[in-house]
C-alpha positions in Angstrom: 0.3 0.3 0.0 1.4 3.3 -0.9 0.1 6.9 -0.5 1.0 9.6 -3.1 2.3 12.6 -1.8 2.0 15.5 -4.3 -0.1 16.9 -7.0 0.2 17.8 -10.4 -2.1 20.2 -12.5 -4.0 18.3 -15.1 -3.6 20.0 -18.5 -5.2 17.7 -20.9 -8.4 15.6 -22.3 -10.1 14.1 -25.4 -12.7 12.5 -27.7 -12.8 9.4 -30.3 -15.1 7.6 -32.8 -15.5 4.7 -35.7 -16.7 1.2 -35.3 -14.6 -1.4 -33.8 -13.7 -3.7 -36.1 -13.9 -1.8 -39.2 -11.5 -3.4 -41.8 -8.7 -2.1 -43.9 -10.4 -0.3 -47.0 -13.4 0.5 -45.3 -14.5 4.4 -45.4 -14.0 6.1 -42.2 -16.3 9.3 -41.1 -13.7 11.6 -43.0 -14.4 10.0 -46.3 -10.7 8.8 -46.8 -9.5 5.3 -46.5 -8.5 3.3 -43.7 -4.5 3.4 -43.9 -2.9 0.0 -42.4 0.4 1.6 -42.8 0.0 3.6 -39.6 -0.2 0.6 -37.3 3.4 -0.3 -37.3 4.0 3.2 -36.0 2.2 2.9 -32.7 2.2 -1.0 -32.4 5.8 -1.4 -32.6 5.9 -4.3 -30.6 6.8 -2.6 -27.2 5.2 -2.8 -24.0 5.5 1.1 -23.6 2.5 3.5 -24.0 2.3 4.6 -27.6 -1.1 6.5 -27.7 -3.2 8.2 -24.8 -6.4 9.8 -25.7 -8.6 11.6 -22.9 -11.1 14.1 -21.5 -10.3 15.7 -18.3 -12.3 18.0 -16.2 -10.2 21.0 -14.5 -9.3 19.6 -10.8 -10.3 22.7 -9.0 -13.8 22.1 -10.9 -14.4 18.5 -9.6 -15.9 17.8 -6.0 -13.1 16.4 -3.9 -14.6 13.0 -3.5 -14.7 12.7 -7.0 -11.2 13.8 -8.1 -9.6 10.2 -7.9 -12.2 8.8 -10.4 -11.3 12.0 -13.0 -7.7 12.4 -12.7 -6.6 10.6 -15.7 -10.1 11.3 -17.4 -12.1 9.3 -19.7 -9.4 7.9 -21.5 -8.2 5.5 -24.3 -4.7 4.0 -23.7 -3.0 1.9 -26.5 0.7 0.4 -25.9 3.1 -1.0 -28.7 1.4 -4.6 -28.6 -1.6 -2.8 -29.5 -3.2 -3.8 -26.1 -5.9 -1.4 -25.0 -7.2 0.0 -21.8 -10.7 2.1 -22.0 -12.7 3.4 -19.3 -16.2 4.6 -19.5 -17.3 7.9 -20.0 -20.9 7.2 -19.2 -20.1 5.6 -15.8 -17.8 7.2 -13.2 -17.7 3.6 -11.4 -17.3 1.5 -14.2 -14.3 -1.1 -14.2 -11.5 0.0 -16.9 -11.6 -2.9 -19.5 -8.4 -3.9 -21.6 -8.3 -6.0 -24.4 -6.3 -6.4 -27.9 -6.7 -4.5 -31.4 -5.9 -6.3 -34.6 -4.5 -4.9 -37.4 -7.8 -3.7 -39.1 -9.1 -2.2 -35.8 -6.1 -0.8 -35.1 -5.8 0.9 -38.7 -9.6 2.0 -38.3 -8.7 3.6 -35.1 -5.9 5.6 -36.2 -7.4 6.6 -39.5 -10.5 8.0 -37.6 -8.2 9.8 -35.3 -6.3 11.4 -38.0 -3.1 9.8 -36.5 -0.9 11.1 -39.5 -1.7 14.6 -39.2 -0.9 14.9 -35.3 2.3 16.6 -35.8 0.7 18.8 -38.5 -2.0 19.8 -36.0 0.1 20.0 -32.6 -0.5 22.7 -30.0 -2.8 23.8 -26.9 -6.1 25.6 -28.8 -7.7 27.9 -26.3 -11.7 27.9 -25.2 -14.1 29.9 -27.2 -14.4 33.5 -25.9 -16.8 33.6 -22.5 -16.1 29.9 -22.0 -15.1 28.9 -18.6 -15.0 25.8 -16.6 -15.0 23.2 -19.5 -13.3 20.3 -19.9 -10.2 19.7 -21.7 -9.4 17.1 -24.9 -6.0 15.6 -25.5 -4.6 13.5 -28.1 -1.0 12.3 -27.2 2.0 10.2 -28.1 5.4 10.0 -26.8 6.0 13.4 -28.8 3.1 15.0 -30.0 0.2 16.3 -28.1 -3.2 18.1 -29.6 -4.9 19.8 -26.7 -8.0 21.5 -26.6 -9.1 23.6 -23.6 -13.1 23.7 -23.7 -13.5 20.8 -25.7 -12.5 21.9 -28.8 -15.3 24.8 -29.5 -13.6 27.8 -30.1 -13.7 28.5 -34.0 -9.8 28.7 -34.2 -9.7 25.1 -33.6 -9.2 23.2 -37.0 -12.0 21.1 -38.5 -9.6 18.1 -38.3 -9.3 18.1 -34.6 -13.1 18.9 -34.2 -13.6 15.7 -36.2 -10.7 13.6 -33.8 -13.0 14.9 -31.0 -16.3 13.9 -32.5 -14.5 10.1 -33.3 -13.5 9.9 -29.8 -16.6 8.6 -27.8 -17.6 6.0 -30.1 -14.4 4.2 -30.2 -13.7 4.5 -25.9 -17.3 2.9 -25.8 -16.8 0.3 -28.5 -13.6 -0.9 -27.0 -14.7 -0.8 -23.4 -17.6 -3.0 -24.3 -15.5 -5.3 -26.5 -12.8 -5.7 -23.4 -12.5 -7.4 -20.4 -12.2 -6.2 -16.8 -8.7 -4.9 -15.9 -7.3 -7.1 -13.0 -4.1 -4.6 -12.0 -3.6 -2.2 -9.1 -6.6 0.0 -7.7 -6.4 3.5 -6.8 -8.4 4.6 -3.1 -9.2 7.7 -1.5 -11.1 7.6 1.8 -12.8 10.5 3.4 -14.4 10.7 7.0 -17.9 11.4 6.0 -20.0 14.6 7.1 -23.2 12.8 6.1 -25.4 11.8 9.2 -29.1 11.2 10.2 -31.7 9.8 8.0 -31.3 8.2 5.1 -27.8 8.3 6.1 -28.1 5.8 8.9 -30.0 3.4 6.8 -26.9 2.9 4.6 -25.7 -0.8 4.6 -22.1 -0.1 5.3 -19.3 -2.6 5.4 -16.5 -3.4 7.9 -13.1 -1.8 7.1 -11.4 -4.9 5.3 -7.7 -4.5 6.0 -6.3 -5.3 9.2 -2.8 -4.2 8.2 -4.1 -0.4 7.3 -5.2 2.0 10.0 -8.7 3.5 8.3 -8.6 6.1 10.6 -5.2 7.2 9.5 -5.8 6.9 6.1 -9.2 8.7 5.9 -9.1 12.6 5.3 -11.1 14.2 7.9 -14.2 15.9 6.6 -13.0 19.7 7.0 -9.7 19.0 4.8 -11.9 17.0 1.7 -10.9 20.4 -0.3 -7.4 19.7 0.2 -7.3 16.6 -1.9 -6.0 16.9 -5.5 -5.1 14.8 -8.7 -2.4 12.4 -7.7 -3.5 11.8 -3.8 -4.7 8.4 -4.0 -3.7 5.3 -2.1 -2.2 2.5 -4.2 -3.8 -1.2 -3.9 -2.1 -4.1 -5.1 -2.6 -7.6 -5.4 -5.3 -9.3 -3.0 -6.0 -5.8 -1.3 -6.7 -4.3 -4.9 -9.2 -7.9 -5.3 -10.9 -6.8 -2.1 -12.0 -3.5 -3.2 -12.9 -4.5 -6.9 -15.1 -7.1 -5.0 -17.0 -4.6 -2.6 -17.5 -1.9 -5.9 -19.0 -4.6 -8.0 -21.5 -5.5 -4.7 -22.3 -2.2 -4.1 -22.6 -1.4 -7.9 -24.8 -4.6 -8.0 -27.4 -3.2 -5.3 -26.2 -6.6 -3.2 -26.1 -4.1 -0.1 -29.3 -2.3 -1.1 -30.2 0.6 -3.5 -27.0 2.5 -4.0 -28.0 5.9 -4.4 -25.1 7.7 -2.5 -22.4 6.9 -4.8 -19.6 5.4 -2.7 -18.5 2.2 -1.0 -19.7 2.8 2.7 -17.6 1.6 5.6 -18.3 2.0 9.2 -15.7 1.6 12.2 -16.4 0.3 15.6 -18.0 3.6 16.9 -20.4 3.9 13.7 -18.5 6.7 12.1 -19.5 6.5 8.5 -16.3 6.7 6.0 -16.7 7.2 2.2 -14.6 5.2 0.0 -13.7 5.9 -3.6 -11.8 3.4 -6.1 -11.1 3.2 -9.6 -8.8 1.1 -11.7 -5.2 1.8 -12.1 -3.6 1.3 -15.8 0.0 -0.1 -16.0 1.4 3.6 -17.3 0.6 5.0 -14.2 3.5 6.8 -12.0 3.5 6.7 -8.5 1.1 9.1 -7.8 -1.3 7.3 -9.9 -1.2 9.8 -13.0 -0.1 9.5 -16.5 3.1 11.7 -17.1 2.0 12.8 -20.4 -1.1 14.4 -19.1 0.0 16.0 -16.0 3.9 16.3 -16.5 4.2 18.5 -19.9 
C-alpha cells in the first residue's frame, strides 16, 4: 500500500470514434481510406504507452471526493503491442477494460483519429471567448500532443481536430464494451463522511476489510476534503486490490441495497461513516497514479 504525496495540475483531455472492427479499405467518417501503414508506427511491439487520448475536467472544478475518479480523465490508452485500456465515459465507477486491437481495428482507429496529421495539428487550442470551467480534450503520443481547452469548441480549432474529438466517444465506448475487466492495481481515497441522520443511517455499510491498514490514519477528515488533489490516491495491489474490486462490484450491483449515495460505505467500531472511492489503474501510471504525458508536459 502506498500513498501518493504530491500533486500535478491536469492539462489535457480528449474524444474519439469509428466502429470497432472496421476493416482495412472501409470508408471512415472523413471519407478517406483506412490506412494499415499507420499501425506499426504505434504498435511497434514494445510494452510502452504509445497512444493516450483522454477528456479531463479541471481539478478545481471537480468535487474533492470525485477527484480520484477523474484525475486521468475518460480515456483510451494503447501500448506498443496494440493492447488497449479504456474506461467508460458514461459510468464513473465502471471498471477499466482491456483487450487487444487486431490490425484492421487499429488501422481504423488511427485513421479516424487522423493520427498521420497529429504533428501538423500539434498545439494547445484555447477555449471559445466567454467559455469557462469546461473540460480539456487531448490526443497524445510520446512526441506530440494536440490539446483543446474548452472541448475544442472555439472557432480557431481546426475542423480536423474537431473531427478527432467527435471520433473519440464512440471508439472509447466500443473498446470498453469489447474488452474484459482489468485486474491490476486499484487506486483508493477514503474520507470521513460528513453525512449523518436519515437516510444515511440506513446505509448498509461494510466493515473496514484491511487489518494491516489503519482506517483512521488513512481517512481524510471531512473538514480537509478540499485539500485533496489529483494524484493523492492510495495504491492497492494484489489481494488488497481484489477486495476493493469485489466491494465495488457488490455495491454497484445493489447487493447491499439501493446504491443512491455513490460511494463504498465503511463504518468503524464507533459507528462513524467513511466514504471510500476507488478506480482501476492502468500500467502506465506513475507513483502518484497519474499519466505523465497528461500531468507533466
